[in-house]
C-alpha positions as CSV (number, residue, x, y, z in Angstrom):
1,M,78.3,10.1,88.3
2,K,75.8,12.1,88.8
3,S,73.8,11.9,91.1
4,T,71.0,14.2,90.7
5,Q,70.4,12.2,87.4
6,S,67.0,9.5,87.5
7,K,68.4,6.0,86.8
8,I,68.1,5.2,82.7
9,S,65.7,2.5,82.5
10,K,67.4,0.7,79.1
11,K,69.5,-2.7,79.7
12,W,72.0,-1.2,76.9
13,V,72.2,2.3,76.0
14,S,74.2,5.2,73.5
15,T,77.5,6.4,73.8
16,R,76.2,9.9,74.3
17,E,73.3,8.6,76.8
18,I,76.1,6.7,79.2
19,A,78.5,9.5,78.5
20,D,75.6,12.0,80.0
21,Y,74.9,9.5,82.5
22,L,78.7,9.0,83.7
23,D,79.3,12.6,83.3
24,V,82.2,12.4,81.4
25,S,83.5,12.2,77.5
26,E,82.8,10.2,74.5
27,K,86.9,9.9,73.6
28,T,86.9,9.0,77.9
29,L,84.8,6.4,77.2
30,Q,87.1,5.1,74.4
31,R,90.3,5.0,76.2
32,W,88.7,2.7,78.8
33,R,87.6,0.1,76.1
34,N,91.2,0.7,74.8
35,T,92.6,0.5,77.2
36,G,90.7,-3.3,78.3
37,L,88.7,-1.4,81.3
38,L,85.7,-2.1,79.0
39,K,85.0,-5.3,78.0
40,L,84.0,-6.0,74.2
41,G,80.7,-8.1,75.2
42,I,80.7,-7.8,79.2
43,H,80.2,-3.8,79.0
44,W,79.8,-2.8,75.7
45,R,79.8,-4.0,72.1
46,R,78.9,-3.2,68.9
47,K,74.9,-2.8,67.9
48,F,75.6,-4.2,64.0
49,P,78.8,-6.9,63.9
50,T,79.4,-5.1,60.3
51,T,80.6,-1.7,61.4
52,N,83.0,0.0,63.5
53,R,80.4,2.7,64.3
54,Y,76.9,2.4,66.8
55,I,78.8,1.0,69.8
56,V,76.6,0.3,73.3
57,Y,76.7,-0.1,76.3
58,H,74.9,-2.7,79.5
59,L,74.4,0.5,82.0
60,D,74.8,-1.8,84.7
61,L,77.8,-3.3,84.6
62,T,79.6,-0.1,82.8
63,E,78.7,1.6,85.3
64,K,80.6,-1.0,88.3
65,A,83.0,-1.3,86.6
66,I,84.0,1.7,86.9
67,T,83.0,2.6,90.5
68,N,85.4,-0.7,91.4
69,Y,88.7,0.8,89.1
70,G,88.0,3.8,91.3
71,S,87.5,2.4,94.6
72,L,91.1,0.0,93.7
73,E,92.7,3.1,92.8
74,L,92.4,4.9,95.5
75,E,93.3,1.6,97.9
76,A,96.1,1.9,96.1
77,I,97.3,5.6,96.8
78,N,96.4,4.7,100.3
79,N,98.4,1.5,100.4
80,A,101.0,3.8,98.5
81,R,101.7,5.8,102.0
């Protein structure tokens, strides 16, 4: 996550905005959705329920999920040693 980038003031942001903010690709966001790391209705939702396009993300909850996942992964590596 970019520490030099200012905090986005919106609660729900576009795929492009959150990808830039987290410094990841849109494909990585899709992979996180598909694996269940990001949950529908909590971390992301469709802007229009009748289409598969236009996904928006809850900025704070998505950032927390990614941060917590990184912490858990690091803890598992340390416990394996």
